C-alpha atoms as a printed R data frame, in Angstrom:
    type eleno elety resid chain resno       x       y       z
1   ATOM     1    CA   UNK     A     1 -30.265 161.559 113.373
2   ATOM     2    CA   UNK     A     2 -29.964 158.864 110.652
3   ATOM     3    CA   UNK     A     3 -27.387 159.158 107.928
4   ATOM     4    CA   UNK     A     4 -28.704 160.446 104.566
5   ATOM     5    CA   UNK     A     5 -28.572 156.975 102.998
6   ATOM     6    CA   UNK     A     6 -30.446 155.442 105.938
7   ATOM     7    CA   UNK     A     7 -33.099 158.152 105.758
8   ATOM     8    CA   UNK     A     8 -33.532 157.547 102.043
9   ATOM     9    CA   UNK     A     9 -33.976 153.809 102.420
10  ATOM    10    CA   UNK     A    10 -36.503 154.263 105.246
11  ATOM    11    CA   UNK     A    11 -38.830 156.205 102.955
12  ATOM    12    CA   UNK     A    12 -41.423 153.848 101.446
13  ATOM    13    CA   UNK     A    13 -41.428 153.342  97.689
14  ATOM    14    CA   UNK     A    14 -44.588 154.007  95.709
15  ATOM    15    CA   UNK     A    15 -46.203 151.145  93.792
16  ATOM    16    CA   UNK     A    16 -49.117 150.730  91.397
17  ATOM    17    CA   UNK     A    17 -50.814 147.373  90.915
18  ATOM    18    CA   UNK     A    18 -52.072 146.914  87.360
19  ATOM    19    CA   UNK     A    19 -54.772 144.255  87.151
20  ATOM    20    CA   UNK     A    20 -57.465 143.645  89.764
21  ATOM    21    CA   UNK     A    21 -58.462 140.143  88.705
22  ATOM    22    CA   UNK     A    22 -57.424 136.829  90.255
23  ATOM    23    CA   UNK     A    23 -53.905 137.674  91.482
24  ATOM    24    CA   UNK     A    24 -54.123 141.449  91.802
25  ATOM    25    CA   UNK     A    25 -55.918 141.443  95.198
26  ATOM    26    CA   UNK     A    26 -53.097 139.362  96.726
27  ATOM    27    CA   UNK     A    27 -50.515 141.859  95.511
28  ATOM    28    CA   UNK     A    28 -52.597 144.799  96.739
29  ATOM    29    CA   UNK     A    29 -52.919 143.270 100.209
30  ATOM    30    CA   UNK     A    30 -49.186 142.576 100.545
31  ATOM    31    CA   UNK     A    31 -47.938 145.868  99.140
32  ATOM    32    CA   UNK     A    32 -50.372 147.734 101.397
33  ATOM    33    CA   UNK     A    33 -49.116 145.860 104.474
34  ATOM    34    CA   UNK     A    34 -45.396 146.145 103.659
35  ATOM    35    CA   UNK     A    35 -43.332 148.825 105.445
36  ATOM    36    CA   UNK     A    36 -41.178 149.217 102.317
37  ATOM    37    CA   UNK     A    37 -44.121 150.285 100.173
38  ATOM    38    CA   UNK     A    38 -46.886 152.832  99.795
39  ATOM    39    CA   UNK     A    39 -49.707 151.524  97.620
40  ATOM    40    CA   UNK     A    40 -50.490 154.473  95.337
41  ATOM    41    CA   UNK     A    41 -52.784 153.142  92.610
42  ATOM    42    CA   UNK     A    42 -54.945 150.151  91.744
43  ATOM    43    CA   UNK     A    43 -55.344 150.243  87.952
44  ATOM    44    CA   UNK     A    44 -57.823 148.143  85.984
45  ATOM    45    CA   UNK     A    45 -60.008 148.642  82.926
46  ATOM    46    CA   UNK     A    46 -62.988 147.816  85.155
47  ATOM    47    CA   UNK     A    47 -63.279 150.740  87.576
48  ATOM    48    CA   UNK     A    48 -65.767 148.961  89.845
49  ATOM    49    CA   UNK     A    49 -63.483 145.969  90.193
50  ATOM    50    CA   UNK     A    50 -60.514 148.219  90.947
51  ATOM    51    CA   UNK     A    51 -62.513 150.070  93.614
52  ATOM    52    CA   UNK     A    52 -63.588 146.792  95.169
53  ATOM    53    CA   UNK     A    53 -59.980 145.547  95.356
54  ATOM    54    CA   UNK     A    54 -58.698 148.879  96.686
55  ATOM    55    CA   UNK     A    55 -61.398 148.736  99.368
56  ATOM    56    CA   UNK     A    56 -60.836 151.063 102.314
57  ATOM    57    CA   UNK     A    57 -57.185 151.665 101.448
58  ATOM    58    CA   UNK     A    58 -55.854 155.123 100.650
59  ATOM    59    CA   UNK     A    59 -54.772 154.072  97.146
60  ATOM    60    CA   UNK     A    60 -56.253 155.830  94.144
61  ATOM    61    CA   UNK     A    61 -58.244 153.947  91.518
62  ATOM    62    CA   UNK     A    62 -57.540 154.378  87.810
63  ATOM    63    CA   UNK     A    63 -58.606 152.898  84.495
64  ATOM    64    CA   UNK     A    64 -55.727 154.535  82.598
65  ATOM    65    CA   UNK     A    65 -52.296 152.917  82.444
66  ATOM    66    CA   UNK     A    66 -50.705 156.013  80.879
67  ATOM    67    CA   UNK     A    67 -52.005 158.269  83.663
68  ATOM    68    CA   UNK     A    68 -50.765 155.796  86.275
69  ATOM    69    CA   UNK     A    69 -47.296 155.681  84.713
70  ATOM    70    CA   UNK     A    70 -47.122 159.484  84.505
71  ATOM    71    CA   UNK     A    71 -47.292 159.808  88.297
72  ATOM    72    CA   UNK     A    72 -44.080 160.886  90.015
73  ATOM    73    CA   UNK     A    73 -45.041 159.082  93.218
74  ATOM    74    CA   UNK     A    74 -45.051 155.665  91.509
75  ATOM    75    CA   UNK     A    75 -41.607 154.025  91.577
76  ATOM    76    CA   UNK     A    76 -42.662 150.521  90.546
77  ATOM    77    CA   UNK     A    77 -45.496 148.741  88.780
78  ATOM    78    CA   UNK     A    78 -46.772 145.246  89.594
79  ATOM    79    CA   UNK     A    79 -48.408 143.624  86.564
80  ATOM    80    CA   UNK     A    80 -51.160 141.078  87.282
81  ATOM    81    CA   UNK     A    81 -52.910 140.872  83.925
82  ATOM    82    CA   UNK     A    82 -53.242 138.060  81.336
83  ATOM    83    CA   UNK     A    83 -49.897 136.812  80.005
84  ATOM    84    CA   UNK     A    84 -50.602 138.103  76.503
85  ATOM    85    CA   UNK     A    85 -50.601 141.679  77.872
86  ATOM    86    CA   UNK     A    86 -47.426 141.457  79.988
87  ATOM    87    CA   UNK     A    87 -45.073 142.492  77.198
88  ATOM    88    CA   UNK     A    88 -46.867 145.700  76.213
89  ATOM    89    CA   UNK     A    89 -47.580 146.828  79.770
90  ATOM    90    CA   UNK     A    90 -44.084 146.069  81.049
91  ATOM    91    CA   UNK     A    91 -42.379 147.860  78.159
92  ATOM    92    CA   UNK     A    92 -44.545 150.947  78.622
93  ATOM    93    CA   UNK     A    93 -43.778 150.973  82.332
94  ATOM    94    CA   UNK     A    94 -40.038 150.485  81.829
95  ATOM    95    CA   UNK     A    95 -39.908 153.265  79.245
96  ATOM    96    CA   UNK     A    96 -41.667 155.487  81.763
97  ATOM    97    CA   UNK     A    97 -38.791 154.820  84.170
98  ATOM    98    CA   UNK     A    98 -40.637 152.420  86.474
99  ATOM    99    CA   UNK     A    99 -39.314 149.213  87.981
100 ATOM   100    CA   UNK     A   100 -41.543 146.268  87.070
101 ATOM   101    CA   UNK     A   101 -42.789 143.116  88.763
102 ATOM   102    CA   UNK     A   102 -44.557 140.672  86.416
103 ATOM   103    CA   UNK     A   103 -46.837 137.786  87.332
104 ATOM   104    CA   UNK     A   104 -45.865 134.378  85.911
105 ATOM   105    CA   UNK     A   105 -45.221 133.632  83.134
106 ATOM   106    CA   UNK     A   106 -42.993 136.565  82.209
107 ATOM   107    CA   UNK     A   107 -44.582 136.861  78.752
108 ATOM   108    CA   UNK     A   108 -46.377 134.745  76.164
109 ATOM   109    CA   UNK     A   109 -43.335 134.230  73.921
110 ATOM   110    CA   UNK     A   110 -39.549 134.130  74.193
111 ATOM   111    CA   UNK     A   111 -38.961 137.134  71.870
112 ATOM   112    CA   UNK     A   112 -41.388 139.215  73.959
113 ATOM   113    CA   UNK     A   113 -39.728 138.167  77.206
114 ATOM   114    CA   UNK     A   114 -36.258 138.804  75.827
115 ATOM   115    CA   UNK     A   115 -37.209 142.342  74.763
116 ATOM   116    CA   UNK     A   116 -38.559 143.025  78.267
117 ATOM   117    CA   UNK     A   117 -35.353 141.771  79.885
118 ATOM   118    CA   UNK     A   118 -33.032 143.635  77.533
119 ATOM   119    CA   UNK     A   119 -35.011 146.869  77.891
120 ATOM   120    CA   UNK     A   120 -34.840 146.727  81.686
121 ATOM   121    CA   UNK     A   121 -31.105 146.027  81.642
122 ATOM   122    CA   UNK     A   122 -30.431 148.803  79.148
123 ATOM   123    CA   UNK     A   123 -32.358 151.316  81.270
124 ATOM   124    CA   UNK     A   124 -30.867 150.118  84.558
125 ATOM   125    CA   UNK     A   125 -34.254 149.159  85.999
126 ATOM   126    CA   UNK     A   126 -35.369 146.131  87.995
127 ATOM   127    CA   UNK     A   127 -37.496 143.613  86.109
128 ATOM   128    CA   UNK     A   128 -38.627 140.893  88.487
129 ATOM   129    CA   UNK     A   129 -40.671 137.754  87.905
130 ATOM   130    CA   UNK     A   130 -43.316 136.992  90.526
131 ATOM   131    CA   UNK     A   131 -42.161 133.413  91.087
132 ATOM   132    CA   UNK     A   132 -43.973 133.261  94.407
133 ATOM   133    CA   UNK     A   133 -42.948 129.741  95.442
134 ATOM   134    CA   UNK     A   134 -39.296 130.786  95.456
135 ATOM   135    CA   UNK     A   135 -40.064 132.989  98.462
136 ATOM   136    CA   UNK     A   136 -41.685 130.290 100.581
137 ATOM   137    CA   UNK     A   137 -39.687 129.166 103.642
138 ATOM   138    CA   UNK     A   138 -39.673 125.608 102.256
139 ATOM   139    CA   UNK     A   139 -38.095 126.467  98.902
140 ATOM   140    CA   UNK     A   140 -35.623 128.833 100.508
141 ATOM   141    CA   UNK     A   141 -34.560 125.979 102.793
142 ATOM   142    CA   UNK     A   142 -34.255 123.605  99.831
143 ATOM   143    CA   UNK     A   143 -31.969 126.079  98.075
144 ATOM   144    CA   UNK     A   144 -29.856 126.371 101.242
145 ATOM   145    CA   UNK     A   145 -29.516 122.582 101.562
146 ATOM   146    CA   UNK     A   146 -28.548 122.180  97.901
147 ATOM   147    CA   UNK     A   147 -26.016 125.029  98.097
148 ATOM   148    CA   UNK     A   148 -24.320 123.620 101.191
149 ATOM   149    CA   UNK     A   149 -24.054 120.187  99.559
150 ATOM   150    CA   UNK     A   150 -26.325 118.372 102.007
151 ATOM   151    CA   UNK     A   151 -27.828 116.296  99.185
152 ATOM   152    CA   UNK     A   152 -24.588 115.732  97.297
153 ATOM   153    CA   UNK     A   153 -24.651 115.784  93.507
154 ATOM   154    CA   UNK     A   154 -28.181 116.154  92.120
155 ATOM   155    CA   UNK     A   155 -29.154 112.938  90.290
156 ATOM   156    CA   UNK     A   156 -32.839 113.502  89.510
157 ATOM   157    CA   UNK     A   157 -35.880 115.651  90.241
158 ATOM   158    CA   UNK     A   158 -39.425 114.311  90.120
159 ATOM   159    CA   UNK     A   159 -42.168 116.931  90.496
160 ATOM   160    CA   UNK     A   160 -45.951 116.427  90.571
161 ATOM   161    CA   UNK     A   161 -48.534 119.236  90.477
162 ATOM   162    CA   UNK     A   162 -52.004 117.848  89.873
163 ATOM   163    CA   UNK     A   163 -55.553 118.817  90.829
164 ATOM   164    CA   UNK     A   164 -59.116 118.996  89.530
165 ATOM   165    CA   UNK     A   165 -59.424 122.152  87.380
166 ATOM   166    CA   UNK     A   166 -59.474 124.863  86.499
167 ATOM   167    CA   UNK     A   167 -59.282 124.207  82.746
168 ATOM   168    CA   UNK     A   168 -58.106 127.486  81.221
169 ATOM   169    CA   UNK     A   169 -59.539 128.793  77.946
170 ATOM   170    CA   UNK     A   170 -56.390 130.574  76.745
171 ATOM   171    CA   UNK     A   171 -53.456 128.367  77.859
172 ATOM   172    CA   UNK     A   172 -52.728 124.671  78.241
173 ATOM   173    CA   UNK     A   173 -51.826 122.892  81.480
174 ATOM   174    CA   UNK     A   174 -48.093 123.410  80.890
175 ATOM   175    CA   UNK     A   175 -48.374 127.209  80.781
176 ATOM   176    CA   UNK     A   176 -50.800 127.249  83.712
177 ATOM   177    CA   UNK     A   177 -49.143 124.926  86.243
178 ATOM   178    CA   UNK     A   178 -45.579 124.123  85.148
179 ATOM   179    CA   UNK     A   179 -44.155 127.649  85.699
180 ATOM   180    CA   UNK     A   180 -44.373 127.018  89.453
181 ATOM   181    CA   UNK     A   181 -42.240 123.866  89.290
182 ATOM   182    CA   UNK     A   182 -39.862 125.282  86.688
183 ATOM   183    CA   UNK     A   183 -39.272 128.455  88.687
184 ATOM   184    CA   UNK     A   184 -38.490 126.377  91.782
185 ATOM   185    CA   UNK     A   185 -36.013 124.291  89.773
186 ATOM   186    CA   UNK     A   186 -34.409 127.467  88.457
187 ATOM   187    CA   UNK     A   187 -34.122 128.719  92.023
188 ATOM   188    CA   UNK     A   188 -32.648 125.625  93.674
189 ATOM   189    CA   UNK     A   189 -30.549 123.893  91.000
190 ATOM   190    CA   UNK     A   190 -26.887 124.945  90.892
191 ATOM   191    CA   UNK     A   191 -26.539 127.375  88.005
192 ATOM   192    CA   UNK     A   192 -30.298 127.683  87.549
193 ATOM   193    CA   UNK     A   193 -32.606 125.894  85.128
194 ATOM   194    CA   UNK     A   194 -30.395 125.107  82.143
195 ATOM   195    CA   UNK     A   195 -31.596 121.779  80.705
196 ATOM   196    CA   UNK     A   196 -29.913 120.231  77.697
197 ATOM   197    CA   UNK     A   197 -33.324 119.967  76.058
198 ATOM   198    CA   UNK     A   198 -37.055 119.620  76.641
199 ATOM   199    CA   UNK     A   199 -39.358 116.746  75.698
200 ATOM   200    CA   UNK     A   200 -43.093 117.181  76.294
201 ATOM   201    CA   UNK     A   201 -46.002 114.774  76.070
202 ATOM   202    CA   UNK     A   202 -49.536 116.065  76.487
203 ATOM   203    CA   UNK     A   203 -53.103 114.839  76.142
204 ATOM   204    CA   UNK     A   204 -56.497 116.473  75.704
205 ATOM   205    CA   UNK     A   205 -58.932 113.660  76.557
206 ATOM   206    CA   UNK     A   206 -61.761 116.160  77.160
207 ATOM   207    CA   UNK     A   207 -61.460 117.765  73.750
208 ATOM   208    CA   UNK     A   208 -60.951 121.142  75.427
209 ATOM   209    CA   UNK     A   209 -58.652 122.316  72.641
210 ATOM   210    CA   UNK     A   210 -55.368 122.170  74.556
211 ATOM   211    CA   UNK     A   211 -53.440 119.723  76.728
212 ATOM   212    CA   UNK     A   212 -55.071 119.035  80.106
213 ATOM   213    CA   UNK     A   213 -52.510 116.419  81.176
214 ATOM   214    CA   UNK     A   214 -48.800 116.849  80.575
215 ATOM   215    CA   UNK     A   215 -45.335 115.471  81.224
216 ATOM   216    CA   UNK     A   216 -42.043 117.320  80.825
217 ATOM   217    CA   UNK     A   217 -38.669 115.579  80.673
218 ATOM   218    CA   UNK     A   218 -35.609 117.794  81.092
219 ATOM   219    CA   UNK     A   219 -32.170 116.157  80.740
220 ATOM   220    CA   UNK     A   220 -29.658 118.055  82.863
221 ATOM   221    CA   UNK     A   221 -25.892 118.373  82.770
222 ATOM   222    CA   UNK     A   222 -23.913 115.492  84.241
223 ATOM   223    CA   UNK     A   223 -26.489 112.841  83.390
224 ATOM   224    CA   UNK     A   224 -29.194 114.054  85.790
225 ATOM   225    CA   UNK     A   225 -32.835 114.377  84.714
226 ATOM   226    CA   UNK     A   226 -35.854 116.381  85.866
227 ATOM   227    CA   UNK     A   227 -39.428 115.252  85.298
228 ATOM   228    CA   UNK     A   228 -42.537 117.420  85.779
229 ATOM   229    CA   UNK     A   229 -46.105 116.059  85.776
230 ATOM   230    CA   UNK     A   230 -48.993 118.543  85.546
231 ATOM   231    CA   UNK     A   231 -52.674 117.666  85.372
232 ATOM   232    CA   UNK     A   232 -56.022 119.490  85.531
233 ATOM   233    CA   UNK     A   233 -58.077 116.274  85.695
234 ATOM   234    CA   UNK     A   234 -56.921 114.590  88.903
235 ATOM   235    CA   UNK     A   235 -59.567 114.119  91.644
236 ATOM   236    CA   UNK     A   236 -56.802 114.533  94.235
237 ATOM   237    CA   UNK     A   237 -54.535 117.525  94.733
238 ATOM   238    CA   UNK     A   238 -50.809 116.781  94.982
239 ATOM   239    CA   UNK     A   239 -47.945 119.259  95.277
240 ATOM   240    CA   UNK     A   240 -44.802 117.205  95.717
241 ATOM   241    CA   UNK     A   241 -41.200 117.408  94.550
242 ATOM   242    CA   UNK     A   242 -38.503 114.787  95.104
243 ATOM   243    CA   UNK     A   243 -34.874 115.839  94.675
244 ATOM   244    CA   UNK     A   244 -32.547 112.846  94.657
245 ATOM   245    CA   UNK     A   245 -28.897 113.421  95.452
246 ATOM   246    CA   UNK     A   246 -25.833 111.233  95.673
247 ATOM   247    CA   UNK     A   247 -25.797 111.673  99.477
248 ATOM   248    CA   UNK     A   248 -29.412 112.257 100.502
249 ATOM   249    CA   UNK     A   249 -32.892 112.623  99.016
250 ATOM   250    CA   UNK     A   250 -35.249 115.498  99.791
251 ATOM   251    CA   UNK     A   251 -39.043 115.312  99.576
252 ATOM   252    CA   UNK     A   252 -41.059 118.545  99.577
253 ATOM   253    CA   UNK     A   253 -44.781 118.050 100.215
254 ATOM   254    CA   UNK     A   254 -46.331 121.499 100.042
255 ATOM   255    CA   UNK     A   255 -49.719 120.259 101.283
256 ATOM   256    CA   UNK     A   256 -48.298 118.905 104.532
257 ATOM   257    CA   UNK     A   257 -47.901 121.926 106.844
258 ATOM   258    CA   UNK     A   258 -46.587 119.787 109.705
259 ATOM   259    CA   UNK     A   259 -43.746 118.301 107.635
260 ATOM   260    CA   UNK     A   260 -43.232 120.130 104.363
261 ATOM   261    CA   UNK     A   261 -39.640 118.931 103.933
262 ATOM   262    CA   UNK     A   262 -38.234 115.499 104.712
263 ATOM   263    CA   UNK     A   263 -34.572 114.541 104.247
264 ATOM   264    CA   UNK     A   264 -33.848 110.848 103.722
265 ATOM   265    CA   UNK     A   265 -30.354 109.535 104.344
266 ATOM   266    CA   UNK     A   266 -31.163 106.659 102.053
267 ATOM   267    CA   UNK     A   267 -30.049 105.833  98.563
268 ATOM   268    CA   UNK     A   268 -28.074 103.674  96.183
269 ATOM   269    CA   UNK     A   269 -24.298 103.588  95.918
270 ATOM   270    CA   UNK     A   270 -22.713 102.224  92.751
271 ATOM   271    CA   UNK     A   271 -19.155 100.955  93.047
272 ATOM   272    CA   UNK     A   272 -17.357 100.285  89.764
273 ATOM   273    CA   UNK     A   273 -14.927  97.362  89.747
274 ATOM   274    CA   UNK     A   274 -12.441  96.556  86.975
275 ATOM   275    CA   UNK     A   275 -12.698  92.933  85.894
276 ATOM   276    CA   UNK     A   276 -10.065  92.436  83.182
277 ATOM   277    CA   UNK     A   277  -7.159  94.010  81.375
278 ATOM   278    CA   UNK     A   278  -9.479  95.625  78.798
279 ATOM   279    CA   UNK     A   279 -10.848  97.640  81.737
280 ATOM   280    CA   UNK     A   280 -14.389  96.373  81.295
281 ATOM   281    CA   UNK     A   281 -16.333  97.120  84.442
282 ATOM   282    CA   UNK     A   282 -19.041  95.546  86.514
283 ATOM   283    CA   UNK     A   283 -21.154  97.381  89.051
284 ATOM   284    CA   UNK     A   284 -21.460  96.535  92.716
285 ATOM   285    CA   UNK     A   285 -24.640  98.065  94.154
286 ATOM   286    CA   UNK     A   286 -25.150  98.840  97.838
287 ATOM   287    CA   UNK     A   287 -28.128 100.431  99.548
288 ATOM   288    CA   UNK     A   288 -28.020 103.006 102.338
289 ATOM   289    CA   UNK     A   289 -30.846 102.955 104.901
290 ATOM   290    CA   UNK     A   290 -30.216 105.853 107.268
291 ATOM   291    CA   UNK     A   291 -32.240 108.345 109.255
292 ATOM   292    CA   UNK     A   292 -35.026 110.673 108.135
293 ATOM   293    CA   UNK     A   293 -35.334 114.206 109.508
294 ATOM   294    CA   UNK     A   294 -37.379 117.343 108.898
295 ATOM   295    CA   UNK     A   295 -36.000 120.866 109.344
296 ATOM   296    CA   UNK     A   296 -38.057 123.413 111.251
297 ATOM   297    CA   UNK     A   297 -39.414 126.144 108.981
298 ATOM   298    CA   UNK     A   298 -40.540 129.655 109.933
299 ATOM   299    CA   UNK     A   299 -44.066 130.786 109.178
300 ATOM   300    CA   UNK     A   300 -43.938 133.566 106.610
301 ATOM   301    CA   UNK     A   301 -46.160 134.536 103.715
302 ATOM   302    CA   UNK     A   302 -44.261 134.163 100.464
303 ATOM   303    CA   UNK     A   303 -45.697 137.304  98.892
304 ATOM   304    CA   UNK     A   304 -44.574 139.400 101.853
305 ATOM   305    CA   UNK     A   305 -41.011 138.183 101.301
306 ATOM   306    CA   UNK     A   306 -41.357 138.769  97.574
307 ATOM   307    CA   UNK     A   307 -42.411 142.433  97.854
308 ATOM   308    CA   UNK     A   308 -39.575 142.980 100.354
309 ATOM   309    CA   UNK     A   309 -37.131 141.488  97.823
310 ATOM   310    CA   UNK     A   310 -38.410 143.860  95.141
311 ATOM   311    CA   UNK     A   311 -37.789 146.851  97.404
312 ATOM   312    CA   UNK     A   312 -34.345 145.556  98.338
313 ATOM   313    CA   UNK     A   313 -33.272 145.055  94.743
314 ATOM   314    CA   UNK     A   314 -34.413 148.578  93.821
315 ATOM   315    CA   UNK     A   315 -32.696 150.275  96.757
316 ATOM   316    CA   UNK     A   316 -29.491 148.271  96.521
317 ATOM   317    CA   UNK     A   317 -29.358 148.524  92.709
318 ATOM   318    CA   UNK     A   318 -28.940 144.765  92.319
319 ATOM   319    CA   UNK     A   319 -30.614 141.929  90.491
320 ATOM   320    CA   UNK     A   320 -33.702 140.515  92.162
321 ATOM   321    CA   UNK     A   321 -33.558 136.925  93.384
322 ATOM   322    CA   UNK     A   322 -36.102 136.026  90.682
323 ATOM   323    CA   UNK     A   323 -35.029 138.522  88.058
324 ATOM   324    CA   UNK     A   324 -36.126 138.840  84.454
325 ATOM   325    CA   UNK     A   325 -33.511 136.324  83.314
326 ATOM   326    CA   UNK     A   326 -34.999 133.764  85.671
327 ATOM   327    CA   UNK     A   327 -38.405 134.429  84.134
328 ATOM   328    CA   UNK     A   328 -36.879 134.115  80.671
329 ATOM   329    CA   UNK     A   329 -35.319 130.731  81.472
330 ATOM   330    CA   UNK     A   330 -38.729 129.424  82.579
331 ATOM   331    CA   UNK     A   331 -40.340 130.949  79.500
332 ATOM   332    CA   UNK     A   332 -37.754 129.270  77.256
333 ATOM   333    CA   UNK     A   333 -38.647 125.844  78.669
334 ATOM   334    CA   UNK     A   334 -42.380 126.489  78.150
335 ATOM   335    CA   UNK     A   335 -41.745 127.598  74.577
336 ATOM   336    CA   UNK     A   336 -39.597 124.523  73.876
337 ATOM   337    CA   UNK     A   337 -42.315 122.322  75.408
338 ATOM   338    CA   UNK     A   338 -44.841 123.746  72.952
339 ATOM   339    CA   UNK     A   339 -42.457 122.969  70.087
340 ATOM   340    CA   UNK     A   340 -41.932 119.450  71.414
341 ATOM   341    CA   UNK     A   341 -45.688 118.860  71.621
342 ATOM   342    CA   UNK     A   342 -46.069 119.793  67.966
343 ATOM   343    CA   UNK     A   343 -43.219 117.375  67.173
344 ATOM   344    CA   UNK     A   344 -44.914 114.493  69.028
345 ATOM   345    CA   UNK     A   345 -42.624 114.602  72.042
346 ATOM   346    CA   UNK     A   346 -39.273 115.057  70.299
347 ATOM   347    CA   UNK     A   347 -36.411 116.471  72.369
348 ATOM   348    CA   UNK     A   348 -36.024 120.179  71.619
349 ATOM   349    CA   UNK     A   349 -32.806 122.039  72.451
350 ATOM   350    CA   UNK     A   350 -32.869 125.468  74.088
351 ATOM   351    CA   UNK     A   351 -30.972 128.632  73.329
352 ATOM   352    CA   UNK     A   352 -28.903 129.679  76.362
353 ATOM   353    CA   UNK     A   353 -30.094 132.674  78.373
354 ATOM   354    CA   UNK     A   354 -27.098 134.985  78.703
355 ATOM   355    CA   UNK     A   355 -25.925 136.363  82.012
356 ATOM   356    CA   UNK     A   356 -27.584 139.684  82.869
357 ATOM   357    CA   UNK     A   357 -25.986 143.062  82.972
358 ATOM   358    CA   UNK     A   358 -25.641 144.641  86.398
359 ATOM   359    CA   UNK     A   359 -28.118 147.368  87.362
360 ATOM   360    CA   UNK     A   360 -26.151 150.617  87.359
361 ATOM   361    CA   UNK     A   361 -28.860 153.274  87.291
């Protein structure tokens, strides 16, 4: 007979998915398939759409958020609605005592995101950002390699996320595409995404009303720099990140399933040499041309790992791997980018995101 704690953790948690639009069906499918979860409700203002997404599953269909949150069999709520609604829905769910998972971005403004984070911490509830890429085998491996020092000191990051469409009516290309790259940087960089500032350049050559092409420059501590290129107008689709280190360079090509990660033992070494008594220095440059290798990666759906992480953080009363503070750091960069755009690309400093309180509920 299992111990009481083991029996408790083997009982599935109840979840409601709020929003049956673009991302909601993916959440419904993964929560329904996960042994940690019982899908209780699919909630959407459009009842027909909610019924279609629920399909043959045993989950109930609802058009009322308040009725969904009043249910005792719902432990957590997954929010997959437009960003402008995240704040209100998440706060209502948290105040109803529910743990909350929120689709990217966390909110549509830093004050809204900060209130969500502080409310969850005050109530001892899990607030988790659905930064899906952080749960892919490739990104988890990148984090492992960075943590173990395989790349050495991080010198630069160059990330490209470009494709043809879809031009969004309510957000620019930064808010649509850059959260993916920024969340990955927050996940793999030592200490998370804490740039010294943000400079953004954007263009709207179509006259769509917001930037369709954009570039973010993020100076990092120690002289490193991260650069993110996002574009809705490219005829080719590219998902590539290069992380240059003092020892090795890593290339992540997400569209290459046979070789998503490549490690290059190649780089530049700079040797400083004193040349006179005033200690002026000249640089001696040498190039390393070593081997290239690719680690084997398991096949696992990122969303399956993400919903398992949500259950684990709730049961173990710990912060989620992509907690609300992670979402707030990404949101802070997006907000600073918008300010930089209005200032014609000027470098904008960020307010630090404080360390979270521990979940003690």
